[in-house]
C-alpha positions as CSV (number, residue, x, y, z in Angstrom):
1,M,80.8,-43.8,-42.2
2,K,84.3,-45.2,-42.8
3,K,85.9,-44.0,-46.0
4,I,87.5,-45.9,-48.8
5,L,89.6,-44.4,-51.7
6,I,88.6,-46.2,-54.9
7,I,91.1,-46.0,-57.8
8,T,89.7,-46.9,-61.2
9,Y,90.5,-45.9,-64.8
10,Y,87.1,-46.8,-66.3
11,W,84.5,-44.4,-64.9
12,P,81.6,-42.5,-66.6
13,P,81.4,-41.3,-69.2
14,S,83.4,-44.4,-70.1
15,G,81.0,-47.1,-71.5
16,G,81.5,-50.8,-71.8
17,P,81.6,-53.5,-69.2
18,G,84.8,-52.3,-67.5
19,V,83.0,-49.5,-65.7
20,Q,80.1,-51.4,-64.2
21,R,81.8,-53.3,-61.4
22,V,83.2,-50.2,-59.7
23,L,80.2,-47.9,-60.5
24,K,77.7,-50.3,-58.9
25,L,80.1,-50.8,-55.9
26,V,80.2,-47.1,-55.4
27,K,76.4,-47.0,-55.6
28,Y,75.8,-49.6,-52.9
29,L,78.7,-49.3,-50.5
30,P,77.0,-46.6,-48.4
31,D,74.2,-49.1,-47.6
32,F,76.9,-51.0,-45.7
33,G,78.6,-48.2,-43.8
34,W,81.3,-47.2,-46.3
35,Q,81.7,-43.8,-48.1
36,P,83.5,-44.2,-51.4
37,I,85.9,-41.5,-52.7
38,V,86.8,-42.0,-56.4
39,L,90.2,-41.3,-58.0
40,T,90.0,-41.6,-61.8
41,V,91.6,-40.3,-64.9
42,E,90.7,-36.9,-66.4
43,N,91.5,-37.6,-70.1
44,G,90.9,-41.3,-70.4
45,N,91.0,-43.0,-73.7
46,Y,87.9,-45.2,-73.6
47,P,86.8,-47.8,-76.3
48,S,83.3,-46.4,-75.9
49,I,81.4,-43.5,-74.4
50,D,78.1,-43.7,-72.5
51,N,77.0,-40.4,-71.1
52,T,73.8,-42.0,-69.6
53,L,76.0,-43.6,-66.9
54,L,76.8,-40.2,-65.5
55,K,73.5,-40.1,-63.8
56,E,74.3,-43.3,-61.9
57,I,77.1,-41.6,-59.9
58,P,75.6,-41.1,-56.4
59,I,74.9,-37.5,-55.4
60,G,77.6,-36.4,-52.9
61,C,80.2,-38.9,-54.0
62,N,83.5,-37.1,-54.3
63,V,85.2,-37.9,-57.6
64,Y,88.8,-36.7,-58.2
65,K,90.2,-36.7,-61.7
66,T,93.9,-36.5,-62.5
67,K,95.6,-36.1,-65.8
68,S,97.5,-38.9,-67.5
69,F,99.9,-39.2,-70.4
70,E,98.0,-41.3,-73.0
71,P,100.3,-43.0,-75.6
72,F,97.2,-43.9,-77.6
73,E,97.1,-40.3,-78.8
74,L,100.6,-40.9,-80.3
75,Y,99.4,-44.1,-81.7
76,K,96.5,-42.3,-83.5
77,T,98.9,-39.8,-84.9
78,F,101.4,-42.4,-86.0
79,T,98.9,-44.6,-87.7
80,G,96.9,-41.8,-89.3
81,K,93.7,-42.3,-87.2
82,K,91.4,-39.4,-86.4
83,S,91.9,-37.8,-83.0
84,N,88.3,-38.6,-81.9
85,E,88.4,-42.2,-83.1
86,K,87.9,-44.8,-80.4
87,I,90.6,-47.5,-80.1
88,P,88.9,-50.9,-79.5
89,T,90.0,-53.3,-76.8
90,F,91.2,-55.8,-79.4
91,V,93.8,-53.3,-80.8
92,L,96.7,-55.7,-80.0
93,N,95.1,-58.6,-81.9
94,K,97.0,-59.6,-85.0
95,G,95.5,-58.3,-88.2
96,E,95.7,-59.9,-91.6
97,N,96.5,-56.8,-93.5
98,E,98.6,-54.7,-91.1
99,N,100.9,-52.2,-92.6
100,F,104.4,-51.5,-91.4
101,T,103.3,-48.5,-89.3
102,E,100.7,-50.6,-87.4
103,K,103.2,-53.4,-86.8
104,V,105.8,-51.0,-85.4
105,S,103.1,-49.2,-83.3
106,K,102.0,-52.5,-81.7
107,W,105.6,-53.6,-81.1
108,L,106.3,-50.3,-79.3
109,R,103.1,-50.6,-77.3
110,A,104.1,-54.2,-76.2
111,N,107.7,-53.5,-75.3
112,I,107.9,-49.9,-74.2
113,F,104.6,-49.5,-72.4
114,V,104.8,-52.2,-69.7
115,P,102.6,-53.5,-68.3
116,D,100.1,-51.6,-70.5
117,A,99.5,-48.3,-72.3
118,K,98.1,-46.6,-69.2
119,I,101.5,-46.4,-67.4
120,G,101.4,-42.6,-67.9
121,W,98.8,-42.4,-65.1
122,I,100.9,-44.0,-62.4
123,N,102.6,-40.8,-61.3
124,G,99.3,-39.0,-61.3
125,I,97.8,-41.7,-59.0
126,V,100.6,-41.3,-56.5
127,R,100.8,-37.5,-56.7
128,D,97.1,-36.7,-56.5
129,G,96.4,-39.7,-54.3
130,L,98.6,-38.3,-51.5
131,R,96.7,-35.0,-51.6
132,I,93.4,-36.8,-51.5
133,V,94.4,-39.0,-48.6
134,E,95.6,-35.9,-46.7
135,N,92.3,-34.1,-47.3
136,E,89.8,-37.0,-47.1
137,K,91.5,-39.3,-44.5
138,P,90.3,-42.6,-46.0
139,D,90.5,-45.8,-43.9
140,L,91.5,-48.0,-46.9
141,I,92.6,-48.0,-50.5
142,F,90.9,-50.1,-53.2
143,S,92.0,-50.3,-56.8
144,S,90.3,-52.2,-59.6
145,S,92.0,-53.2,-62.9
146,P,92.6,-53.5,-65.8
147,P,94.5,-51.5,-66.8
148,H,96.9,-53.3,-64.4
149,S,99.4,-50.4,-64.4
150,L,97.0,-48.6,-62.0
151,Q,97.8,-51.3,-59.4
152,I,101.4,-50.2,-59.5
153,G,100.3,-46.6,-58.6
154,A,98.0,-48.0,-55.9
155,M,100.8,-50.1,-54.5
156,R,103.1,-47.0,-54.3
157,L,100.4,-44.9,-52.8
158,A,99.6,-47.5,-50.1
159,K,103.3,-47.7,-49.2
160,K,103.7,-43.9,-48.9
161,T,100.5,-43.5,-46.8
162,G,100.7,-46.7,-44.7
163,L,97.1,-47.5,-45.5
164,K,95.9,-51.0,-46.1
165,W,95.1,-51.8,-49.7
166,I,92.8,-54.2,-51.6
167,A,93.7,-55.0,-55.2
168,D,90.7,-56.0,-57.4
169,F,91.3,-57.8,-60.7
170,R,88.5,-58.1,-63.2
171,D,90.9,-60.0,-65.5
172,P,94.1,-62.0,-65.1
173,W,97.5,-60.2,-65.7
174,S,100.3,-62.1,-67.4
175,N,98.0,-65.1,-68.1
176,A,95.3,-63.0,-69.8
177,F,94.1,-64.4,-73.1
178,W,95.1,-61.4,-75.1
179,Q,98.8,-61.8,-74.1
180,K,99.3,-64.4,-76.7
181,D,98.9,-61.8,-79.5
182,I,101.5,-59.4,-77.9
183,N,104.9,-59.5,-79.7
184,R,106.8,-58.9,-76.5
185,M,110.6,-59.3,-76.1
186,S,111.8,-61.4,-73.2
187,I,113.1,-58.4,-71.3
188,A,109.7,-56.7,-71.5
189,A,107.9,-60.0,-70.5
190,K,110.2,-60.4,-67.5
191,R,109.5,-56.8,-66.5
192,D,105.8,-57.4,-66.7
193,L,106.0,-60.5,-64.5
194,K,108.1,-58.6,-62.0
195,F,105.4,-55.9,-61.7
196,E,102.7,-58.6,-61.3
197,H,104.7,-60.4,-58.6
198,R,105.3,-57.2,-56.7
199,V,101.6,-56.1,-56.8
200,L,100.3,-59.5,-55.8
201,S,102.8,-59.7,-52.9
202,A,102.2,-56.2,-51.6
203,A,98.4,-56.1,-51.5
204,D,96.8,-56.7,-48.1
205,H,93.9,-58.6,-49.8
206,I,93.2,-59.5,-53.4
207,T,89.7,-59.8,-54.9
208,T,88.8,-61.1,-58.3
209,V,85.9,-62.4,-60.4
210,S,86.4,-66.2,-60.6
211,N,88.0,-69.2,-58.9
212,S,90.2,-69.9,-61.9
213,V,91.7,-66.4,-61.8
214,V,92.5,-67.0,-58.1
215,N,94.2,-70.2,-59.0
216,L,96.3,-68.5,-61.6
217,F,97.4,-65.8,-59.1
218,K,98.1,-68.4,-56.4
219,G,100.5,-70.0,-58.8
220,I,102.5,-66.8,-58.7
221,V,102.0,-65.5,-55.1
222,N,100.3,-67.0,-52.1
223,N,98.2,-64.2,-50.6
224,N,94.7,-63.5,-49.2
225,Y,92.3,-64.0,-52.0
226,S,88.5,-63.7,-52.3
227,V,86.2,-64.4,-55.3
228,L,83.5,-61.7,-55.7
229,Y,81.6,-62.2,-58.9
230,N,80.3,-59.4,-61.1
231,G,76.6,-59.2,-61.0
232,F,73.5,-57.4,-62.1
233,D,71.7,-54.4,-60.6
234,E,68.1,-55.4,-60.1
235,S,67.0,-51.7,-60.5
236,D,68.2,-51.9,-64.1
237,F,65.8,-54.7,-65.0
238,I,62.4,-53.5,-63.7
239,Q,60.9,-53.0,-67.1
240,K,58.9,-55.8,-68.6
241,K,59.7,-57.8,-71.7
242,Q,57.7,-56.9,-74.8
243,K,56.7,-60.0,-76.8
244,K,57.7,-59.7,-80.5
245,D,56.4,-61.4,-83.5
246,K,60.0,-62.5,-84.3
247,F,62.3,-64.9,-82.5
248,V,65.2,-62.6,-81.4
249,I,68.8,-63.6,-80.9
250,S,71.0,-60.8,-79.6
251,Y,74.7,-60.2,-78.9
252,T,75.9,-57.1,-77.1
253,G,79.4,-55.9,-76.6
254,T,82.9,-56.5,-78.1
255,L,83.8,-59.5,-80.3
256,G,87.5,-60.0,-80.6
257,Q,89.4,-62.2,-83.0
258,S,89.7,-65.1,-80.5
259,Q,85.9,-65.1,-79.8
260,T,85.1,-67.9,-82.2
261,I,81.6,-68.0,-83.6
262,D,82.0,-70.3,-86.6
263,N,79.6,-72.9,-85.2
264,F,76.9,-70.2,-84.6
265,I,77.3,-68.9,-88.2
266,K,77.0,-72.4,-89.5
267,A,73.9,-73.2,-87.4
268,V,72.1,-70.0,-88.6
269,S,72.8,-70.8,-92.2
270,E,71.3,-74.4,-91.8
271,L,68.1,-73.4,-90.0
272,N,64.9,-74.5,-91.7
273,Y,62.7,-72.1,-93.7
274,E,60.1,-71.8,-91.0
275,I,62.6,-70.5,-88.5
276,K,64.4,-68.2,-90.9
277,Q,61.1,-66.5,-91.7
278,K,60.5,-65.7,-88.0
279,I,64.1,-65.1,-86.8
280,E,65.8,-61.8,-86.1
281,I,69.5,-61.8,-85.2
282,N,71.2,-58.6,-84.0
283,F,74.8,-57.9,-83.0
284,Y,75.4,-54.6,-81.1
285,G,78.9,-53.5,-80.3
286,S,82.5,-53.3,-81.6
287,F,83.9,-56.2,-83.7
288,H,87.3,-57.2,-84.9
289,P,87.5,-56.8,-88.7
290,S,87.8,-60.6,-89.2
291,V,84.6,-61.1,-87.1
292,K,82.7,-58.4,-88.9
293,F,83.6,-59.9,-92.2
294,L,82.1,-63.2,-91.0
295,L,78.9,-61.5,-89.7
296,D,78.5,-59.6,-92.9
297,S,78.5,-62.9,-94.8
298,V,75.1,-64.0,-93.2
299,K,72.1,-62.1,-94.5
300,E,70.0,-63.0,-91.4
301,I,72.4,-61.1,-89.1
302,N,72.0,-57.3,-88.5
303,I,75.1,-55.4,-87.2
304,Y,74.8,-52.2,-85.1
305,P,77.3,-50.0,-83.2
306,N,77.6,-49.8,-79.5
307,V,74.6,-48.6,-77.6
308,P,74.2,-46.9,-74.2
309,H,73.9,-49.3,-71.2
310,E,70.2,-48.6,-70.6
311,K,69.5,-49.3,-74.3
312,A,71.5,-52.5,-74.1
313,V,69.4,-53.6,-71.1
314,E,66.3,-53.0,-73.2
315,I,67.7,-55.1,-76.0
316,M,68.7,-57.9,-73.7
317,L,65.3,-58.0,-72.1
318,N,63.4,-58.1,-75.4
319,S,65.5,-61.0,-76.8
320,D,64.8,-64.7,-76.7
321,I,68.4,-66.0,-77.0
322,L,71.4,-64.1,-75.7
323,L,74.7,-65.1,-77.2
324,L,77.7,-65.3,-75.0
325,V,81.2,-66.0,-76.4
326,I,84.2,-66.8,-74.3
327,P,87.6,-66.3,-76.1
328,N,89.0,-69.4,-77.6
329,S,92.4,-69.4,-75.9
330,S,94.4,-70.9,-73.1
331,N,93.4,-70.2,-69.5
332,N,89.9,-69.3,-70.7
333,K,88.1,-71.5,-68.1
334,G,88.3,-68.6,-65.6
335,I,86.8,-66.0,-67.9
336,V,83.5,-64.8,-66.4
337,T,82.4,-61.7,-68.3
338,G,80.4,-59.0,-66.6
339,K,77.8,-59.4,-69.3
340,I,76.8,-63.0,-68.3
341,F,75.2,-61.7,-65.1
342,E,73.1,-59.0,-66.9
343,Y,72.1,-61.7,-69.4
344,M,71.0,-63.9,-66.5
345,A,68.9,-61.1,-65.0
346,T,66.7,-61.0,-68.1
347,K,65.8,-64.7,-67.6
348,N,66.2,-65.3,-71.3
349,F,68.1,-68.4,-72.5
350,I,71.8,-67.8,-72.7
351,L,73.6,-69.7,-75.5
352,G,77.2,-69.8,-74.5
353,I,80.1,-70.7,-76.8
354,G,83.2,-71.6,-74.8
355,P,84.6,-74.2,-72.4
356,D,81.8,-76.4,-71.1
357,D,83.8,-77.1,-67.9
358,G,84.7,-73.5,-67.1
359,D,83.5,-71.0,-64.4
360,A,80.9,-69.4,-66.8
361,S,79.4,-72.9,-67.5
362,E,79.2,-73.6,-63.8
363,I,77.3,-70.4,-63.1
364,L,74.8,-71.0,-66.0
365,H,74.2,-74.5,-64.6
366,R,73.7,-73.3,-61.1
367,T,71.1,-70.7,-62.1
368,N,69.6,-72.8,-65.0
369,T,69.8,-69.7,-67.2
370,G,71.5,-71.3,-70.2
371,K,74.3,-73.6,-71.2
372,M,77.9,-73.4,-72.6
373,F,78.8,-75.3,-75.7
374,S,82.2,-76.0,-77.2
375,Y,83.5,-74.1,-80.2
376,K,82.7,-77.0,-82.6
377,H,79.4,-78.1,-81.1
378,D,76.5,-78.2,-83.5
379,L,74.2,-75.4,-82.3
380,K,71.4,-75.9,-84.8
381,P,69.4,-78.3,-82.5
382,I,69.8,-75.8,-79.6
383,I,68.5,-72.9,-81.5
384,T,65.7,-75.0,-83.0
385,E,64.6,-76.2,-79.6
386,Q,64.6,-72.7,-78.2
387,F,62.6,-71.5,-81.2
388,Y,59.8,-74.0,-80.6
389,R,59.8,-73.2,-76.9
390,W,59.3,-69.5,-77.8
391,L,56.6,-70.5,-80.3
392,N,54.7,-72.4,-77.5
393,D,55.3,-69.6,-74.9
394,E,57.4,-71.9,-72.7
395,E,59.5,-69.9,-70.1
396,L,62.8,-71.0,-68.5
397,I,62.5,-72.4,-65.0
398,I,65.2,-70.3,-63.3
399,N,66.8,-71.2,-60.0
400,Q,65.8,-67.9,-58.4
401,I,67.7,-68.6,-55.1
402,E,71.0,-69.0,-57.0
403,L,70.3,-66.1,-59.3
404,S,69.7,-63.7,-56.4
405,K,73.3,-64.4,-55.1
406,F,74.7,-62.4,-58.1
407,S,73.1,-59.0,-57.4
408,R,75.3,-56.0,-57.3
409,K,74.0,-55.0,-53.9
410,K,75.0,-58.5,-52.6
411,T,78.5,-58.1,-54.0
412,A,78.8,-54.7,-52.4
413,E,77.9,-56.3,-49.0
414,Q,80.6,-58.9,-49.5
415,F,83.2,-56.2,-50.4
416,A,82.1,-54.3,-47.3
417,G,82.7,-57.4,-45.1
418,I,86.3,-57.6,-46.4
419,F,86.8,-53.9,-45.8
420,E,85.6,-54.2,-42.2
421,E,88.2,-56.9,-41.5
422,L,91.0,-54.8,-42.8
423,A,90.0,-51.4,-41.4
């Protein structure tokens, strides 16, 4: 087999959606003639932990872990947080009751740690990467972000070794929706843009998760781009759905401040008595304080912490509506969360809140697995319609041919095709 060195920050026991793309790629690449070698961080600061994912690492896959300086440890000390407390992904969102210490901490994070708080791993990537390349003799380098700072390390490693390098982006960089909340000085913003331009220019091939993200990057640098969507692993969804006596609406994952759900909350409060008697609404994950306050105001909504991935799959399968929320921000048409594909695999109706002309909307339309609605759209008729379909045991008519195109194994095959062209 040809070998490929894969650089990723998020790796088991890290939980959350960020780990899935690379973990499933590593699982299926050997089926297409590529042996993955993983370089990851030893002391990663992850927003959630999921030890059940450790068993998904293929037997015989060499995983190298290198230390990194993590400024989040200083952030915890500075703000008085516990050493074992997980820092959520929305930590840079503006808060309504931030104290002086929190404001200073966020300012330092935005202006000193550029492009992100993982810059302490760059030297480790290069130092240990050189040793790994010497021992393993890989044919290519592949790096997946965020955090985008790891792309700087991968770029430097590729330059030192002369190996061709594929940069994979699960999110945009300077145009990412969370950038609007960063209180960044112009000199720091320019430095960030400079890093982005260098990385996009230096990569031999760039892969990302949606056409809109490609268009954003093309506006910065013209390079070789490919869209390889996230997907679902069919082996995760072999269990059968258990019919419940309640109509279940579920949300799994993080909800940040910009993920607007006001119209959903309003719709739930206005449902008729018959539906409210038979409805169960569950939110599992990590929620920005302002969002949690909103959820707490509705008695029909139950709130639970993050759950392991296999439990999340069970929850998704045994739901009747799955709620998907795209951040309400500029450049959000290209946001295609990894969660949408696992939602689709359940064949339950996906109620999306976000741009109805974005990439996520187009995918739902192609597969007939749900629909996106604007942030102000009245969702009560949609929920009501799906309730009576559930009551009458009416199933969605899925476009199975289109749905099958989003399997993780299919995506791995597409990646392998790109690797073959470069090797």
